[in-house]
N, C-alpha and C positions, 0 to 999 in steps of 0.2 A: 503493500500498500504506500502510496505517495507522502509526502508530509504534511502533517495535520497542523489545521487553523481552528480557531474558536470563532464562531458566528451568534451573534446575538439575534434572538426571536421575541415578537410579542414586546415591543420596545424594551427590550434587556430583561425582561422577566424571566427568558430560558435564556442559559448558555450552552450550546452547542459546539461540540468537537466533532469536524468532518475533513475528510481529505482537502488538501489544498488544490491538487491537482486532478482528484478523481470525481465521483459522483457527490455533488452536496446537493440535499434537498432545499427547496425555497419557498416561493410565495404559493404554489399549487399543493403543498403539505399542508401549509396553513389555513388554506382556503379549506381543504378538505376536513380538516380539525373541527373548523368552525361550524359545518355544516352538519356534523354527528351530533344527535338530540339526544345524547347522554346526558342521565342524572347522577347525583351522588348514591353510591350505593350499589350502582349496575356494573356490570363487565363488560369489557371491550378486548376484543383481539384485531391487532393489527397484521394483516398479511403482508409480506413484504417490507417491513418496517423501516430497513435502512438504518440509519444514526440514529433513529428513534424520534425523529421531531414531529411528526404529525401526532404520535400518541401521545407524548409528552405536552404539548400545545394543548390537548384536550385535558391533559391531567391540570393543567395551568386554569383553565376555565373552571372545570368539574372537580373540585376537591373532594376526594372519597371515592372517585372512579377506581374500579380495580382493573389494572393494565397487564395485556400479554401482547406479545410480539414475537411474530414468526420471521425469520430472516434466512435466505439461501447460503448469502456469503458469510464465513465464519469472522472475517475482520469486522464487517458493518456489524454484524450480532454483539461482538465484542466494544463496539463502541455505543451500541445502543444502551450496553447495561453501564458502561461508564458514565455516558450521559444521564441516566436515569439515578445514578448516584449521585452525581455533582451536583443535580439540581435537587436532590433530596426527595424523591419522587419512586415510591415502591412500584416495579414492573417486574413481571416474569419474561425473559426472552429466551427463546428457542430457538436453536439453529436446524434449520432442514429445508425440506423441499415441499411446499405445498400440496405437488400432487402425490408426494408419499407422505401423508402429515406425520409429524411424531406421534407417537402411542399416547403420550400424555393429553396430548390435544385432540386426538381422535375420540377420548372419552369426556370431554368437556364441549358444555354448549355456551354461548355467550349472549346479553342482550344487545351488544351491537358487534359488528364486523365492519371494518374499513380497510379499503384498499386502494393504491395508485400504481395501477399493472402498468409495466413497460408501455411506452407510447409507440414505439417504431416498430415496424415488421419488415422493412426492407432500408436501404440506404448503407452508407458506410459507417461501420463499427467504429466506435471511439478506440482512442489508442491504447487508454488506461483500461483493464479487465475491468475493475470495479464498475466503472462509469458504462462500460459496453453493457454488461449485465443487467444492470439497472434501468437503460433506457430501450435495448432490444428486445423484442419478445421471442422467447425460447418455449417457454409455456403458452399455450395458445389461452386466448382472453376467456374463452367459455370454460375453460379447466379452474380460472381465478374465481368465475363466479359460482361454480358448483363448489367448490370447496368454501367459499364464504358463507353460501346458504346450508351447507351442512354442519356449519360450526356455528351455526343461529340457531335460537330456540324460536319455536313457534310465535308470530308476533314481533321476533325482533327485527332489528334495522339493520340494512345493509348501505353501506354510506362510501361513494365512488367518484372519483375523479378522473377524467380520460379525453381525448380527443375528441373534438365534435365528430368528425369524420368516421368514428367508430361506434358510433350511438346507435346503428342500427345493430350490429354484433351486440351490443348489451342487452337490448332490447329482446333481441332473441334469446339470450341466455336466460333472462330473467321470465319468460313468458311461462305462465302456468304454475309459477314457481314463488312468485312475490309479487306483490300487487301494492296500492296505495303508493304509486312512484311520482316522485317529483322530479323535475328537470329544471335546473338552472343553467341556461347558458353564461357563459364568463367572457364578456368583451373588454378588450384592452382599452377602447374609447368609444365615444359614441358614434354612432353610425358605421363602426366596423363589426365584420363578420366576428361571432364568437368564434374562439379556438379551442375553449374549454368547455365540456359539460358538467356540471355535479348531479350527480343521480343520488336521491335517498329512497330506498322503497322497504316493505315489510314484508316479511315471511309470510305467506300463506294469506295474505291480505287480498281484500277483492273489490276496493274502493279505486274508483277511475283515475287516469293518469292526469297529472298537473303540468302544465308547461309554463313557466314564470317568464316574465319579461327580463331581459338579459341585467346582469349583474356589472356595474361598468367600473373597470379600474382606475382609469386616468382621466383626470378633468379636461385637459389641454388636448386639442384635436390631433396636434401631434407633438412628438417629444423636442424638448428644447431645453439647452443646459445641462446641468447637473442635477436638479432637483426631480425628486419623485411624484409630484403633482399629482399624488391620490385623490380619488374622490373621498367625502368624508366617511361614507360607507366602508371604502376599502381601508381607509386610515383606522376607522374602529376595530376592524378585523385583525388586519395585521399587525397593528401597534397598540391596541388596547385589548386585546384577548375578547373581543366582542364575538358572541354568537352569530355566526350567519343565519338571516331570516328571510320569511317570505310574508312579505306585507305585515311584518310586526310580529310574526309569529313564528317561533323555531320550526324545525321539521319533522316534528311528531306527527 
């Protein structure tokens, strides 16, 4: 693994050690965590937890959440344990393949499962092996969804973030197994196409699908200078540890 660096998340509430030249989690992980409708005392499993950013962001917002993470790459699983300890957050981190779930996880169900599956199925792989594994799909997206739903209790929530162009695959994998699906497109700026979608679904539910208005990340029509120009809503989520809401309510 490349040299390590420490990054701040949620306005410095969370300090995360990540590879300086490998895969580093960013805004997508924080946005997914903010959409997870977890409550204190509930349990959460993150599949492909990397260095632990998303699950630890949930813990900052929801004290008392019981955290578990599964990570394929041993070096990143070790970082997730290190980051949980460094931030004083209790978490069980398992190293293993979600397609061949460790026995302890196969015997456990959770109130919530989160996943940020690799985005890319083609293209040039990153030279860093850890970054390549995190970003390029080796396990089909349908297998990710199946593994997540198997670990959910009936009525439990699945939270995902993925590229918009893969929405059809996600919906196909969820069909007949989860409902009450809420889809939130995430667009970089007003008038731009949404490059990401956040999906929250309930296992076994039958309520109709909801497609929300896009969440806009930046205020200005184009990037200029060094400022972030986040919208107030994005600022609240990324810097103030706010929940990502739909019309003033969370994603329950």
